[in-house]
N, C-alpha and C positions, 0 to 999 in steps of 0.2 A: 433439688426438686422439694421434698421440705419445707424448703424454706417459701420459696415460689410459695404452692400454695396455701401455708397460715400466710403468709402477705399477702396472698387476694383475697382471704377471706377475712381479713383487718381488713381489708376495703370496702366491699361490702356490709358487715360491719357496721362500719362509721359514718357511709353511704344510710345505711336504713338510721339511723340516730339521725339523720338531723333531719328538720324542720319541713317535713312537703307543704311547696308553695300550694299557699289559701287559697281560696278562689275566690273570685272578683259575687261580691253576693249583692245582686241588681235586682231591685222592684223596681216588677212595670204595673203600670194602672192597666193595660189590656193585654189578651189577647193575641193583638199584632203585636205591639211592642215588643212584645215579650219571646215570638217568633221570631222578631229579627231581630233579638239580643243573643238569640241561640244560634240564627246561621252567621252573625258575630264572633261570637264570641266563642262557643262551642263548649270546648270541656272546661274552658278557666272561665269558667261564669256557671256562678253557684243561682238560679232564678230564683225567684216566686212570682207568680201570677197574682195580683189583686180582687182582678174581676172575670167575671165568663162570661162566654158569648150569648149567653139568655139572660145577661145584667142588662141594665141599664144604666150608664155610668154616668150620666147627670146624678144618679140618688142610688149614692153606695151609704151605706153602716162605715164610720170609721171604728172597727170594730175591736174589741182588747188586744186578739191574734194579728190584726192587721199592725198595730204602734207593735208589738212586740217586733215583729217582719221590718220594720222602717226604724228601730231603735240600733239593729244592727246592720243594714245593710250600706254600703258603699257606697251602690249608684241608685238613683231615682231616675227608673225614665215614663216620664209623661206624655198626652197626649199638646197641654197647654192650652189656652187662649180660654181659659176661665171653664173645658167642658170639664174637670174636676172640684172644681171649687167648691161643690158642697161638699167635699170629705177630702181632699186631699193635704188640706191648709190645714187642719185638724190633728191630721192624722203625723205631718211633720213637725207642727210644734207639740205636740204631746208624746214622739219617740227620746225629744230631749237629745238628737240626733247631732251635730255642728254637722256633718261631713254631707248631708242630704241640703241644707236649708235653701235655696233661691236664692241666687247668684254662687252658687259655690260651687267648685267641680263636679261632684256629686250629684248635682239637679239636673239634670238633662228633657229639655223641653221641643219634641218635633216639629208642633207650629212656628217655634223660632226659629227655624229654618224654613219656611216655607213663603208664599205668600197667597193667604189668605181672601175667599170668596167671599162675598153677602156681609161686606161691611158696614155695621150701618150707616142710614144719614147721623141718626139721633138714639141717645140709649131711655126706653122707659117700659117699665117692668110690665108694662099696662099694656105692650104689643107680644105682651110671652115668654116664653124661654131663650131671647135672641144676645149673644153671644158681642159684645162690642170692641175684638178685638179680630172679626168675620169670625163666619161657619169653621167649626174645628171638625169637622167630619175630616176629616185630609186624609184619610187612609185607604178610602176606593176609590183613587187616582194611584197606580202605578209610577205616577213616573214623581209622582208627590212618597212613596218609598225608599225611593234610589239615591233622592236629598236627603232623606233624613238618612236612612246604613249610610253615606259617606258620614256625615256628620258625627255618628254611632260610635260608627270604628273610629274617629279621630278622639272623643270622647274615652272611650275604652284603652284608645294607646297612651294619654294622659292619664288614667289612674291605674293604671298596670303596665310603666316605659320597659319591663322586662318581657312583655310579651306582644310589642308594640306589631313589632311584625308578622308576630301569627294573625291580629285582628285587622292589620293591610293587607295582609295578600287572603283572612277570609270575606273580608269584603269584596276583594276582585274579584274573586271565584265568583262572589253572592254575583256582582253587578251584569257580570259575563253574561250569564245562565237568570237573568231579572231584564235582560235588558233582549234576549233573543225571545223569551217570555212574551214582553211588553208586544211583540212585532207578533209573534203571534196569535195574541188574544186581538190583537186589531185588524187583522187580514179575519180573521173567523167572526167575528163581531162586527164587521161593515154592515153588513141586511139592516142593525138595530138601530144607524142615525136614519133623524126626523121622526121615529117611532115615536107613540104621544102615548106618555102615561104618570101614571097617577100614583101620587108616592103615601107614605105615611105620617112622616115625618121627617122636617127638610133634611135629614142625615144623609138623604140620598145625591146631593147636590154633587159630592165634584165624582161620582160615578157618573152621571148621569150628560156632563158634561165631557166628560172624556169617552167615553162613547158616541153622543151625539143624542141620549134620547131628552126627548123633549115634552119638560113638567107642564100638563096642565094643568092640578089641581092639587092638591092637600089635603087627605079626611083632615088631619090637628085644622080647625080656625086659625090658631096661631102656635105657634111653635111652643109642644107643652104643654097643650090643652089637649083633651078630647074633646069629640065635637059631640054636639048637641042634636040633639032630632032634629031641628028647627033648621041647623048646618047643615046637616044628612040630605035632608029633603031640597035647601038653593042646589047644593051637590046636586042631586040625580035629573035635576032641571037645567041646570048649565051643561051637563055632561051625555044626558041623553040626545041635547039639537048634533054632538059631535061630539063620541064616545070613545074613551084612550081603547090602548090598542092591547092595556094587561096595567091592570093594582098591585104593585113593590110593597110590599113588606118585608120586616125583618125578623130574624128567626128569637125575637126576645119581644115582638108587638102581640100582643092580643087581637086577633085576627078579625071579631064578632064585626067592627065597623066597617071593617074591609070587604070579608064575605057579603054581610049587605049591602052594602053599594052596588058589589058585582053581580049578585042578583036582578037590580031592578037595569043598571045600564049597561049587562050583558057582556062585559072586559071579565076574563079569566087573571085569580089573586097568581100572584109566587112569591113563595117565601124562597127571597136569597137570605142568604149565612149572616155576610154584613164582619162578621167580623170572626175571623182563624177559630175555629169550634162551634159554629155555630149550626153547619151541617154536618153528617158523620165523614161529610168526601175531603170538607174543608177543616183537613189536617193538618197544615199550615198556606203559609202566605202563598205559595203556588195554587194548593189549594182551591184557594180562597175563591183568587180570579177564578182561576179553569171552572169549580163551578155556577158561578156566579150567572158566567156567562152561558153555560151549557140549558142554565133555568131559563134565563130568558129566551134564548133560541129557542126553546123545547115548546113554552107558551105560548111561543109567535106562531109557532109551525101551521 
């Protein structure tokens, strides 16, 4: 009996001495992709998100703290389509990390598995902050999230083959819950179809297409360019004849111009989360869409 106990103790000590599996270190550029990584990766990933929902992802500093994160990352999960063009290439280059260079298994772009809207016929910076590959603000169509989830699970499985079955199972479970949620959202938001809206920036394109909202104007005269007093005056003239039902802006937007326009065209504003963490209710991807639809329906009552 004593031998059995001693052998059991030896096995426990041996197991404790073995190195534990190191979680895959993932650097996500946005909170949305970070939330998706956690849905699929679970405890097998060590996640760091480079930005918050209250930041404009176009304009981020490649700070030394981010470089340090990139230096040790096994995987970078980005939107792509040049959304992060102002800072991510610098971050990756400064990191000196061969694992996350574009073209390597450790570099993943969501846009690469999607069909993008608004591909410009010509690329000219005088037209504003446009993207030659198309509009990169893809996360507000849940059907896009589903496609990215499948591709991301495959990439995680490739990088960490020992846990491939777990990634695939988590992805399958997520898709089951996600497809059910899409049906619920589309039923709940049916009354939004055809509603005329004004947006702040062209980052609501995928949401508008998914819900059938009709974008009649943007507060920015060109993407990324703040409105002038003259342009806002023109908007008032245009919209007074046929007012929108609502003016949509995101949690990270300065509301000043939207509020000014709202008072003159008599259309309410609504602040949408835009990304996971943009509002207290948008705690995860499911909360992001729940809260977006709830806020739109509430303001349009």
